[in-house]
N, C-alpha and C positions, 0 to 999 in steps of 0.2 A: 401650918395648915395648908398653905399653897403647895408645899412640897408633897404632902400626902395626897392631895388632889391630883398632882402631876403624876405620881406613881400609879394611882388608880386608873387614870386615863391611859397611861402607857400599857398597863396590864389588859385593859379592855380592848385596846387596838390590837395587841398581840393575840388575844383570844379570838378576835374576829378574823385575823389573818390565818390562824391555825385551824379554824372551824372547817373550811373545805377539805383540808388534809385529813382531819379526824373523821369527817363524814365518808370520804373516799376510803380511808383505812378500814372503816367498819362495813364496807360493802365488798362483795366478791361476786363478780359476774352479774351485777345489777341486783343482788339480793343481800339483805342485811344478814350478817353472820355473828355468832356469839364468839365464844372463846376458841382458841386454837387447840384442836384435839390431836391425839396421837393414835395412829392406826398401824398395825403390822399385818402384812399379807404373807401367808405361807402358801407357796406354789408347789404342786407335786412335781413339776417338771423344771427344766432349765429355762433361761431367759431367751432362748432361740425361738424364732417363729412368733406366733401371736402372744406368747407368754411374756415377751419382752416389752419393747416400746409400744406396740399396739395396746397391750393390756394396761400399761401405765397411763398412756394418754387417755384411753377410754374411761378408766377409773377416775381420773382427775375431772373429766367432763361430767361424769355421773354425779360425783360428790358436789361439784359446783351447781349442777342442776337441782339437787335436793337441798342446797344451802348448807352444806357441811364444809367447814373450813378446817383442814387437818394436814398434819405432816404424815405422809404415808411412807412406810419402810417395807421393803420387799425381801423375803427370804426364799431362795430357790433350793428346794430339797433335791432336785434332779434324781428322782426315784426310779428312773429308767436305768440308771447306772449305780445307784447306791441302795443298799438294803436298809431297813429300819435299824438293824443292829449297827451298821456302819455309821449311821447318823447319830445314834445315841453315844457311841464310843468316841467318834472323831470330831463331830461338828457341834453337838449340843452344848458343850462348855462355852464356846464362842457365842452361840445363839443366846444362851442364858445371860451372859454378860451384856449383850446388846439389848436384850429385853429390859434388863435393869436400868440401862442408860436411857432407853426410849420411853419407858414407863407407859406402855400402851393402855388405852382405855377400851380398846376393842380389837379382836383378832378376826381376820378373814381367812377361812380355810377352804382351799379350792381343790376339788377333784378327789377321787376315792383313795389313792395311795396316801396322800397327806392326812386325810381324815382317818384312815385305818391306823396310821402311825400314831395319831393323837389319842385315839380311844384305847390304845394298848395300856394306858395308865402309867407309863413310865415317868411322865412329867405333869402329873395332876396338880402339882403346886402352882403351875402356871395356868393351865387350861380350865381348871375348876374354879378359878377365882376371877378370871377375865372373861367378859362376854365374848362368844364366838358365833359368827355367822358363816355357815358353810354354803357351798354352791357346787353344782356339777356332780352330785353324789348319785350313782346309779342304784345302789342298794343300801337302804337304811334300816338298821335294826332298831325298832322302836324302844327297846330296852335301854339303848344308849341315852335317850332323852330323860330317863329317870335317873341315870347315873350322873349326867351332866345337866343340871337344871338351868345353866346359864347359856345354853346353845340353842340355836334355831337356824333355819335356812331353807334351801331349795333342793329338791330331789330332781334328778334328770333321768327319768325312767327310759330305758332302752326300748324302742318300738321297732322290732325287726320286721314285722309284717309291712308297715308302710314303707320302710326302706327297700324291702324286696320288691314291692309293687313298683316303686320308682325305678329300680334297676331293670326289671322286666319291660316296663313301658318304654324306657329310653334306649335300651341296648338290645332287647330281644333275647337276652340270655335267660335260660330256664333252669340252669344249675348254678346255685350260689353256695359258696363255702364260707362258713363261720369258724374261725380258729379260736379254740379255748384250751385251757389246761386244767389241772386238778386242784387248784387252790380253792379255799372256801368261797372267795369272791367269784371264781369261775363257775363253781357249782350253783351258786345263787343265780348268776346270769343264765346258765343253761336251763335251770328250772323255769325261769321266766320265759325264755324263748320257746321251750316245749309247750307251755300252757298257751302261749299266743298262737303258735302254729296249729295246735290241736283245735282251736276255736274257729279256724278258717279253713274251709274245704278247698280253697284254691292252692293250698300248699301241701307238700309231702315232706315229712321229716324222715330223712334217710340217715340219721346219725348212727343208727345201729347197723348200717350197710345191709339191710334186708333186700335192697335192690342193688344188683351188681352193675356199677356204672360203666364197666367195660363190656357188658354184654350187648348184642344188637337189639335185644328186647327192651333196653332201658328207656329209650325215647318213647316207645309205644306205651310203656307203663306210666309215664308222667305226662302224656299228651294232654294239652289244655291246662296243665298245672305247672307250678314252679317247685323244683326240688331243692330243699335246704338241708345241708349237712353240717353238723358240728363236729369238728375234727380236733383231736389233741395229738400234737407231735411229741409232747413230753410223755404222755400215757395213752397210746393209741387204743387201748381196750377200755377206756373210761366209759364210753357210752354204749357198749355192746355187752351182750350176755357172754358168759364164759365159753359157750360153745362156738361163738364167732370170734374168739380172740385171735386165732391165727389168721383168719380172713381179714380182720380189721388191720392187723399189722402189715399184711401184704398189700392191702389197699392203700394205706397211708404211704408205704414205700413207693408204690406206683404213682401216687399223687405228687410225692416229692420230685420224682423224675419229670413229671409232666405238669409242673406247677404253673407254667405260663398258659395252660389251656383253660384255666378256671377263672371265674369272676368272684372276687372276695368282698365280703362285708365285714368291716371292722367293728367290733363291739367293745374292745378293751385295748389298752396300750401299755405293754410291758415287755420284758426281755423275751418271753416265750411266745407271745401271741402274734408275732409277725414272722414266724419261721417260713411258712409257705408264701406269704405275701412278699417277703424280701427276695425269695428265689424267683418269684414270678416276673417282677419288673413291669407287670401289666397294671393299668389304672384300676383303682378300687374305690368302693363307696364305704361310707362309715355311718355309725350311729352315735359317735362321740366327736368332739371338736378338736381333740389334741393335735392331730396331724393335718387338719384342714387349714387352708390358707397359710401354709408354711413355705416360704420361698426356698428353703433348704431341702424340703421333701415334698415334691409335687405329685406324688402318686395318687393322693386322695382327690377326687374330682367332684364329689358331691355326696349327699345323703340327707336323711331326715333326722335332725337333731337341734339342739339349742346352740345358737351362734354366740360368739364372744360378747357382743354388745348387749344382747338380751340378758345373758347371765350376769354381767357386771351391773347393769342398771337395776335389775331385780334385787341384787345383793346390796347395792347402794341405797335402795329404798328402805331396807331393813336397818341399815347403818344409821340413816337419818332418824328413823323412828326411835332407835335406842339412844343415840347421843344427843339429839336435839329435842325429841319429845319426851324422853325419859321412860319409855316403855321397857318392861322387863322381858328378856328373851323367852322365859318359860310361859309368858302370856301371849306370845306371838305364834301363830300356826306355822307348821312346816308345810311349805307350798311346793308345787310342781312347776318346773320351768316351762315356759312356752317354747314350742318347737316350730320349725318350718322346713320346707324343702329348699336345700341350698346347692348351688352349682358354682364351682370356681372356674370362671372363664380363662383366667391366666394359666391355671394348671393344665387345662385342656389344650390351650394353644401351644404350651411348651412340650407337652407329651406328644402331641400330633406332629410337631416339628421334628421331634427326635426319632419316633418310630412309626409314624403314619398308621396308627392303629384305629383312629377314630373314623376313618372312612367306612368302617363296618357298622358304626352306631348310627343308623339312620334316624332313629327317634331323637337322639341327643342333638344331631345336626339340625333337625327341624326346629327344636327348641331354641338353639343358639342363633340360627340364621333366619328362619322364617318367623320366629318370635311367638309361636303359640305356646301355650302352657302358662297361664297367668299364675298358677300355684307355685311356680318356681321362682326363687330369688337368686338371680345370677349376679354374683359379686365380681369385682375386678373387671367389669365389662366396659368396652368402649362406649362412648356417648351415644353412638348410633343404635346400640342395642338397649342401653338402659333407658334412654329417652327417645324412643323411636319417633313419636309424633313431632317432638321438637326438632329432632334431627331432620326428618322429612321436610318440615316447615323451613328449617334453616337452609337445607339444600335448595329448596325451591326459591327462597329469598336470595340465596347466593347466585342461583342461575339467573334470576331476574336482574340482579345488580350487575352480574357479569355481562348479561345480554345488553342492558342499557349502556353500561360503560364501554362494552365492546363496540356497540353501534356508534357511540359518540367518538370513540378513538378511531374507528374505521373511517368515519366521515372526516374527522380532523386530519388523519394521515392521508386520506385520499385527496383532501383539499390541498394539503401541503405538497403531495406528490404531483398534483395537477399544476400547482404553481411552479414547482421545480421543473417539471417537463416544459412548461411554457417558457420559463427563463432559459432553460437549456436550449430549446429550439431557437429562441431569439439570439443567444450567444453563438450557436452554430450557424445561423443565417448570417449574423454579422461577420463571423469568421470567413464564411463562404464569399460574402460580398467583398471583404478585404482581399481575399485571394483572387477573386475575379478582377478587382481593380489592379492588383499587383501584376497579374498575368495578362492584363488586357493588351499590353504592348506585345507585338509579335516577337520582339527580341528578348522577351523575358519568359522564363520557364523554370521547371524543377530539374534537379540533377541528382546523381547518386554515385557514391564511391563504393567500390568493392575491391579490396586489396589494392592492386596497382592499376585499376581501370576506372574510367569515368564514363557515365552513361547519361544520354539526353533522350527526351521523347522524340518520336519519329518525325513529328511536324517541325520541331525546332531544327533537327539535323538536316531535314530535307530543305528547309528554307535557307540555311546557311551553307549548304553543300558539304557537310561533313558526315562522318560515320556516327551512328548512334552510340557505339561503344568503341573507345580507343584507349590505348595505353597512356600513362602519364607522360612518357617521353614524346609521344606523338602530339599530345595536347599542348606540351610546352612550346612547340613550334609556332603556335598561334598567339603566344603571349609576348608582349613587348619586353625587351631585355631589362628595362628599368624596373619591371614588376616581378622579376623572378624571386626576389626575397620574400614578397608576400605569398607567392605561389608555394614556395618551400614551407612556409608556415602552415598552409592548408594541407599539404601532403603529410606533414607530421602532426596531424590533428590529434592523434591518440594520446599525446602528452600535454595537450592544451584544452582541458575540460572547461565547458561553459559556453555561453552564447557568444558567437564571434561574427565579425563582418570585415571582409577585405575588399580592396578595389583593384581590378586588373584592367589593363588595356589590351584588347584582343583584335586580331585581324584574321577572320576565318578564311577569306579568299585574298590571295596576293593581289595588290594593286587596288583593292576595293576600299582601302582606308581603315584607319584604326578607330575602334569604338570602346567606350568605357562601360564596364559592368561591375555591379556590386555582388559579391558572393556572400550569401547569408546562410549560417548553419549553427547548430547547437550540438556540442560534443558531450555525450553522457558516458557513464561507466559501461553501460550495456553496449552502446555503439562502438566504444573503444575495444571492448572485449570481442565483439562479433566482427570487427573489421568492416563495418558497414556504416556509412554516413550519408544523410540526405540533406538537401538544402535548396535554396532558391538562387537563380542567377537573374538579376534585374538590370535592365539597361538604364544607364545614368548619363547618356550623351547630353540630354537636355540640361541636366544638372551641371555637368562639366562645362557646357557652352555658357550657361548663365554665370558660372564661376569665372570663366575666361573673360566674359564681357565685363564682369565686375572688376577684374584685375586691370583690363585695358582702360576702363573708366578711371580707375585710381591713378594709373600712369599718366593719362592725359591731364588729370587734375594737378598732378605733381608738376608736369611740364609748364602748365599755365602759371602755377604758383611760382615756379622758378623764374619764368620770364618777367613776371610782374616784380618779383623781388630784385632781379638783376637790373631792370630799368630804374627802379626806385633807388637802388644803391648807386647805380651809374650816375644818376642825376645828382644825388647828394654828395658823392665823393668828388666828382669832377667840376661841380658848379663853382665853388670858391676859388680853387687854384686857377681855373680857366678865366674867371672874372679878373683876377689880379694880373694875369698875363695880358689880357686884352686891354685893360686900363693903362698899364705901363707902356704897352706897344703904341696905344693911341697918343699918349703924352709925348712919346719919343717922336712920333711922326708929326703931330700937330705943332709941337713947340721946339722943333729941332734947332731953328735959328735963334730963338730967344733963350734957349737954355744955355747955361754956362757949362763948361766941361765938368764941373763937380756934380751939377744936377744930372747931366747925361749919364755920368758914371753911376750915380745912385739909381736912376731909372733902369739902367742895364742890370745892376745887381738884383733889383726887385723882379725884373723880367726873368732873369736866370733862375732866381729862387722859385718863382711861381711855376715856370716850365718844369723845373726839377721835381717839384711836389706833384704836379699833374702826372708826370711819367710814373712816379712812385705809386700813386693811387691807382693808375691803370694796371700796373703790374700786380698790385695787391688784389684788385678785383678779378683779374684773369686767374690768378692762383686760387681764389675762392670758388670760382664757377667751374673750373676745369674738371674736378672729380665728378661733379653732378652731370656734366655734359658727357663725360666718358661713360658713366653708368647708363644714361639714357641711350647712348649709342649701342651699348652692349645689349640692352633690352630690345631694341629694334631689330638687332641681328637675330 
């Protein structure tokens, strides 16, 4: 029983420990999610530009926002380079195997080429059984909704008029070229554009070339209006009556030659629709998002269309409704994408740096620099444009901080500079005082060497009766012979770097006596290289006199010490022998009659021994004192 209780307790503790992990695992971005779904995205284009990482990242954010937890797989059809037949023949077998492995619960179909490929019916075994949410479709045939009951999504209607108004307002251009061809999709777009232009009196549709754009009267004909031309390079006579066929061909040829003179509005993206635009190299505007915000193709600078984020979030909203809420696609309405005016600041900056064309676009410059035009969403903008108020506030705050910190630093630096100047003045004053003290003696001054000459100040030379400038050989005559070795050291100063001091005995005037001087100098690499040396000559007679007095005092002390030592030794050495001699001599004299011959002989022996010892001690004392006496004699000499 206790064992079972122990097991239950252990399981309870383990469950409590795993509960936070389970709770966190059931949450995604702060939202509770259900099971892991599988989604496949079919892209009309390649993964370059916005279709790649920006699309993937934004889709993950959108699914997380709507609480959809899914594995997302991407298939890039790259239909700018591959036809539907190529995809069916070469790529579909691999796609089909991948779909079997991924087992998608929902398919996202993006943009017209992929959607048109899907509704061809070649692969209905997939697309008629799996829910499909499309997005970015310019033209939708409602009959498709009856053939595919499991599809819904968003239509991205092309609005040429608003895009043209944007171009005219920002650039001042009054002739706009739209490039189309003769596919079914192109014809549908052309019909939509014609209807839109016909309903607006501010535009002229010159697709049939009823106005000769090369004639002088062209500008007068469209004065106050914007001329829009739909041109087909694949079939130039597409939009004209048979009678104007030759004229249309000639006009298109002329436009091909002068492609850089026109402003283009992109309404579709395929192999043929960029013929004139590719020749132009001039910035263009667009009604679709395919080439917008593409770092590899920066010609598109703006337009009126649905941006990537809007398209993905609207598509993700439908995904959540189908996968999480269980709604059926045929019960969900086909909606229209929200649009806005978009400008790519990054593309403008790069194009302007390359060809300097945007100096002509005064309206666009005002939007970017002066910041007017709240209707425009400028992407890839510097912070000072995107958040002007915060930027101005930040700049003002920065200036205030810089001003305060700068004032504080200025005061601090000024205070330290003032202290430094004060300390420097004190050091300079101390150095000057030292120099004044050094040079206060009339026999002290500065000197200078230049090559083989020595120079003195005029006052010093005048006082000592010498020339201010003299050769080394002439100056040597004033130097005591015992000091020539020190003098040679000074002459060869270039090989003796460092601070040096030598002492010379000089006699500037014969018979006036010798005087001692200290020569002080500092040899540097520069002075050695330039053959120039400066220094001080300081009189040290007082110092030498004090030194001599000290030497004499020491000698006198030594003499007194020797005398006292001599007397002490003399007394000690001679006292005993002399005492013996005197005592024996006294005995001989006092007891001469009473002494026997033997006693007298003994007294004489002792007297002789004492006298001999006294003489020996005297000789020893003389021998000890003689060297000292001789040394003192030599010192006196």
